[in-house]
N, C-alpha and C positions, 0 to 999 in steps of 0.2 A: 293593214293600213291601206287606204285608198290613195291612188295616185292623183285623183281629181281633187281640186280645191273647192270647197263649198263655203264661200263667205257667209257670215251670219250677221247681217246688218242690224238685226233686232237685239244683238248683244248690248246690254246697257253699258258695258265697260268700254265700248268703242268711242273713239273721238267724235265729238259732236259735229265735226266738219265732214264726217264720213270717211276720213283717212284711216289707214291701218296703224300698226304699232310695231316697233322692233324692240325685242328684248335680248340683251347680251347676257348669257347665263354661264357663270363659272361653275363647272361640274366637279371641281376638286381633282385630286390626284388619280382617282381610279376606282371609286366605289360610290354607287348611287346613294348610299346611306350618308355620305358626306355632303350631299347637295343641301343648300340652305332651304328653309321653308319657303322663302320668297321665290327662289329658283324653281321649286316644285310647282308652286302656284302658277307661275308664268308658263311653264310647260303644259299644265292642264288647260290653260286658256288658248294655247297656240293653234292656229290654222295650218301653219307651215313650220316645220322644224328642220333646220340645217345642222347636220351632224358634225361631230368632231372630224378633223382632217389630219391630226397629228399621227405619226407612225404608230404610236402606242395604241391608238384607238382601233386600228385595224386588228391588232392582236387581241384586244379585250372586247370581243363581240358580246360577251355576257353583260358587260358594263353598258354597252350601247343598248341592248335589249331592256335592261332595267330602267334606263332613262326613258326610252320610248314607251314603256309600260305605263308611265305616268301621264301620257298624252291621251287625248280622245281617240276613239277608234277610227274616226274619219280624217285624222290629221294627214297632211301631205308631207312625206319625208324626202328631203333633198340630201343626197350623199355629197358632202363637201369635197371628198377626194375624187368624185367622178363627174361633177357638174361642169367643170371647165369654166373658163372665163372669169369675170370679176364677181366674186361671191357677194361683195358688198353691194354692187349694183343690182344683183339679183334680189337681195333682201329688200332693198329700197323699192324695187319694182313691185314686188308682192305687196308691200305695205301701201304703195300708192293705189293699188287695186282694192284696198279695204281689208286686207288680211292682217292678222296678228302673226308676226314672225318671231320665232325663237331661234337664236343662233348660239350653239353650244361651243364652249371653249374648255380646254383642259386647264385645271388650276383656276386662276383668276383672269378675266378678260384683259385687265390692264397690267398684268405682270407676266412678262415673257411672251405675251400673245399680242395680236394686232387689233385688239378691240377698239383702241382709240381711233383707228382709221374708219371703222364702221360708224362710230358715234359721230365723227366729223361729217361723213357722207350723209347721215340722217339729218344732221343739223342744216347742212347745205340744202337738202331737199325739203326742208320744213316737215320732216316726219317725226312724230313723237317717238322718243327712244328712252329706254331704261336699262340700267346695268345692275344685275344681281351679282354682287361680288362672290367669288368662290374661295375655297380653301386653297391657298397657294402651296405648291410643292416645295417652295423654299423653306417653309417652316414645318409643314406637315410630314414630308418624307423623312427628314432627320428624326422627327418624333416617332414615326413608325419604326425607324431603325434603332431607337433607343439612344439617340445622341442629343443631349441638352445644349442648345446653341448659346443661349444667354443665361448665365448664372451669376452668382455673387462674385465670382472670380473672373468674369468676362464682361468687359464694359463696351466692347466694340465688335461689330460683325461686318464683314464685307461680302457682298454678293456679286459674282462675276458671271457674265454670259460668254462662254468660250467661242461660240459660233460667230463668224463675221457678221457685222451689222453695219450697213451703209459704208462699207469699206473700212470700218474701224476695227482694229484688233485690240485684244487685252494687252495692257502694259504689264507684262509678267514681272518685270524688274521692280516696278512700283509695288505690285501685289506682294512680292516676296519680301520686300523691305519692312513691311508691317508685321507686327506680332499678332494681329487680329485673326481670329478664325475665318476661314474662307468657305463659302458655299459656292460651288462652281456648277453651273448648268451647261449642258451642251458639250461636255467633254467626251463624247462618244461618237465615233464616225459611223452613224447608222447608214446602211447601204441604200435605204430608200430615199435618203435626202440627196438633193442635187449636190454635186461636188463642191460648188462655190459656197454652199451653205453649211458644209460639214465643219464641225469643230475639230480641234486637235485631239489626237488620241491621248489616253491616260499616260502613256510613256512620255509624250512630248510635254504634257503639263507638269509631270513630276520633274523632268530634267530642267524645265524653265524655272521652276520654283527653287530647286537646289542651286542652279546657276545664279539666281538672284539673291541668294543668301539664306534661304530657309534651311535649317539643319536637315540632313538626310534622314535623321531619326524622328522627324516630325510625324505624329500620328495622322493617318489618313484613312478615310472610309469611302467605299463606293456602295451606294444603295441603288439596286436595279428594280424597276417596276414597283416603286414604292407605293404602299397603301393597297396593294393587291395581293392575292394569294400566290402570285408568282414572285413576290419580293425575295431578294437575296441581299444580304449585307456582308461585305468583305472588308475587314479591317487589317491594316498593315502600317508601314511607314513609307515615306516618299521613295526611299531607296528600294524597298521590297514589294511595292504594290503590284507592279506588272507581273512579277513571278507568282505572287499569291493569286491574282486573278486567273492566270493560266492554270495553276494547280486546282483551283476551285472549279473551273469550268471542266477540267478533265475528270472530276469526280461526279459528272452527270448532273450538275446543278443547272437550273434554267439560265440561259444566256438571253436576256431580254432587254429591250430598250423601253423607256428612256432610262438613263442613269444620272444620278446626282452624286457629286463628289464633295466631301467635307474634309477640310484640312485644318489641323490645329488641336489644341488641348481638349476640347469637348469630346473628341473621339475616344479618348482614354477611358471614358466611363461606359462605352457601348456594351461591353460584355456584362457589366453590372446591371445596366438598366434595360437591356433588351427584353421586350415584353410581347411584341407582336409575332415574331418568328418563333418564339418559344412556346406558343400555344400548342397543346398536345397533338392536334391533328393538322398543324399548319401545312397548307398546300396539298393535303391528301385529296386525291380524286376518289370520291366515294359514290358507288352505285347504289341508288335507292330504287328497288324494283316496285315502285308504286306510281300512280298517276300524280300529276302536279297538285291536284286538289287534296288527295289523301296524304301527300308527302309534305305539305306546307310547313307544319309545325316541326316535323322531324328535320327537314332541310334547314330551317332557321336555327335549330339547336346545333346542327353540324357546322354551320357558318360561324356561330359563336365560338366554336372550338378551333376555327381556322381552316376548316375543310371546304372543299369545293363539291357540293352535292350535285349529282346528275340523276334526274328522275327518268326511269325507263319502265313504263307500265308493262306488267306481265300478265295481267288479267283484265278482262272487260266485264263490267257488271251490267247485266241485262234483266229485264222483268221476267217473271215466270212465264212459261209457254201458255199456260191457261190461268186466267185471273180468278177463277171461281173460289179456289181455296182462300185466297187473301180477302175476297169480298165477304165470305162467310165468317172469317176470323174477325174482321172489323165490325161486322154486325153483332157478333157475339161479344166483342169488347164493349160495345155500346149498350147492349141489352143485359149485361151482367152475367154472362156465361162463364167468365173466368175469375178466379181469385188471384192468380199470378200471371204476369207476363215476364218471360226471361229473354233478355237481349244478350247475345254473345258477340256482336259486331256492330260497328257504326253503320254499315250498310243495312242491317236489319232495322235499326232505329229509323234510318232514312226512309226505308220502304214503307214502314207502318205510318210514319208521319205524313209522307206524301199521299198515301191512300186516304188517311183521315181528312187531310186538307182538301183533297179532291171532292169530298162530300160536304165541305164547309164546316168541318169539325176541328177541334184543337185539343190541347192537353186535358181539357175537362172531361174528355171521353174516358180518361183513366180514373175517374172518381170511384173510390172504393176498391180499386185494383192495386195489388202490391206489385212492385217492379224489382226484378233482380238483374244484375249486370255482371259481365266479365270484362275486365280491362279498364284502365283509366280513360282511354279514348272513348269507349262505349259509354262509360259513366258521364263523361263530359257532354256527349251528344244527347243523352237523356236529360241532363240538367238544362242544356240549351233549349230543349223543347218545353221546359217549365216543370219538370218532374224530378223529384228527389228520390234516388234509388233507396229501396228498403233493405236490400241484401246484396253483399258483394263477397267474393272469395277472400281468404286470408291473403295478406300482402305477399307472402312468399309462394303462394300457389294460385296465381292468377290464370285459371283455366276452368274448363267445364268440370273437370274432376274436383277442383277446389271448391267450386260452387255447390256441387252435390254434397261435399263434406260438411257444409254449414246449413244446408237446406233442411227445414224442419219436416219431419214425417207427417203424413196426412192423419188428422185426428177428427173423426166424424163428430165428436162432441163440441169441438171448438172451431172447426173450419166449416163455414156455411156452404162453401162450394169446393169441389174436389178437383176442378179442372185447371190446367196450366196451358197458356198459349206460348209456343216456342217458334217464333219466326226466325228462319235461318237460311243459309245458302243451300243450294241443291246438293253440294258435295260435302256438307258438314258431317262430322262423325256422330255416332249414336251415343256417345258417352253420357251427355246430359239427359237425353230422352230416356235412356235405359235406367240411369241412376234415379230419376224422379219416379219412374214406374215402380222401381224396387221400394221406394219410400211410400208407396200407396197412392200416388197421384195419377190422375188421368191426363195424358199429355196430347194436345193437338199439335203435332209436328207439321208445320206449314212451310212450304217453300216460298220465301219472301222475295228471293232474287236468285238469278243464275250467275255463275261465274264461268266465263269461257276464256280460253287462252288468247292473249293479245297477239297481234301481228309481230313478226320479228323486228327488232330495232334496226336502224340503218347499219350498213356494213362496217363503217368505222367503229361503231359501238361494239358490234360483235367481235371484231378483231381485237379491240382493247380488252374485252372481257377474257377472251381466250389467250391473248398474248401478254397479259400482265400490265396493261395500261391503267388499270384501276388499282388503287392502294387498298381498298376495302369494299366489301359488299355487305349490305344489311338485309337480312332476311326476316320479314315480319310475320311469316306463317309458313306452314309446310307447302301450301300451294304455290307460294312465290319461289320456293326452291325448285319444285317440279317444273313450273312453267318457265323460269329463267333458263334452266338447263335445256328445256325442250325447244325454246325459240332462239337461244343464243349460244348454247354450249356451256361447258364447265368453266368456272373461273380458274385462272392460272394459279399454280401452286405458290407463287409469291404473294398473292392477294389475301389479305386478312378476311376471314369469314366471321361475321357476327350474327347471332341468331337471338330471337326474342324469348325462347323458352326451350324446355327439354324436348317437347314434341317436335319442334322445328329442328332442333339439334339432331334428333334421331333420323329425321328425313334427310338432312344434309349428309349425315354419315352414310346412309343407305345409297346416296348418289355419289359416294366416293370423295366427299369433301372433308378436309381437316378443319374442324371448328376451332377457332381461336378465342372467341368471346361468346359467353352466354349471359344474357341479361338476368339479373337476380329476380325480376318479376316481369310479367307480361305487359309491358308498356313501352311505347316507342321512346319515351323520355329516358327510361332506365336503360334501354338498348343503346341510345346515343351516349349516355354517361359512361356505360361500360366500355364502349369503344374508345372514348376519350381517355379513360384510365389505362387501357391497354397501350394506346399511343404514348402516353406520358411515361409508362413503365419502360417501353422500348427506348425512348429518348434517354431516360436516366441510365439504362444499361450501356448505351453507346458512349455517353459522356464519361461514365465511371471506367469504361474500358479504354478510354482515350481514342475512340474511333469517331469518324464523322457521323453526324446524325443524318441518316438516310431514310427516305420513305420506302415502303415495301416495293413500289414500282421501280426504285433506283437500284435495288439489289440484283445480284446476278441471277438471271433467270434459268431455272432448271427445267426438269421435265414436268409434265402435267401432274397436279397434286394427286397423290395416292395415299392410301392408309397402309 
């Protein structure tokens, strides 16, 4: 992101008078996927983005980065918590200079935030302004917590803001006198808030409601960091809530702000309707030893299961030292030298595709050539290039060995050409090449790319790997095992180890790791599902034993894992 602001007066969306524009964007409770389509569009247009300033935003740096990823690369980012002065005046000033300004708010700009003040300032300055409503925490956080606020048996709901506003405090006596469920914001004394803005603690709220006439047995819930993977929901009664919170925090649960409190009958259904925190990998910090580009689909699947993926590249893919082999291979592909091309990795497909495209060629260069692949990701990469694979290994043996098992032997009477092109990494095994040779084929074994060990990750990541800060590590190849251990050390013995196949499992065991999960086939999708099943099984075991559901990183840490 550049610090310089570059107005673009040629933008047809700009005001005809040459003035800028201010957009107030509600970002929801804490996940970029809850941003409205209109909010995302306004972010994409922005010249200047003023970030969230709420305490929770400082903790949720990943959320901030997800939002900024929607912006143009040259957008100017203003940190609301650091800019000082009048933020509204700053937004108006940028707009007067012809810039499009996007001001981010947690939840909805007009609900519990001060968006109305910015709109008024824009109106006074004759600046065009727009509000993109956001998903409010008042309704969304209870939903994430499994608490249905308004149902057939609930006709009224009251929302209270516990923090002092304009010298006015909540009339707790009046709130307690009603039977209506209460949603209470700001009942957490967050230390980053100025003392005069802090709301009463949970203990004070409970005492005030009981003193006002609410039964001590009234169900109550506190949902912390709602809508994020740090979310925790504690249910109890007005009389027991504070003790339950202390007990929960002592069990190493996240203690995070902000917190939302729900009082009343809807809380009674929380255990029945909880859906978010019960996902199999909820809150698990999972190390994915791949680059962001390679890990995109895998990380998305992990998020769908509630996990927090963290990509750490262990290898760097580089071109071969000498290009002559690849040049001859591509010429041979075009001139009909090969009957088969065998791809065993996405990187091999990418290397051949890029070489063809550098010559102005496309998938038509494969006319008359049969294509074999290993792995779902490789097959997808081939199809994305416009080619339908002719041969794949059995579902349960997605490996070079599995491909050899279904490869037809060379027959001089029916096979017009006896040669196979095998583009692969410089460190690939000889299994496929040797197997095809045994079947009578001539194999051109070509180095399409080199894999070199990546630089070590930052020290906090290394410490988390060795100290049990990760709940699971996914190994997608033997090389990722070797390289991760080489650049960062062995994962702690509490960390679940998941591998993509038997060869990777063998390598992990050789490095002294206990393998907990083996994917049933060599695909990242199967690997993710297998880890999710493992997490679900551990959750069921804890519940059936009457124990708290803890992530691997929350368990007592022992010595480094050994066999």
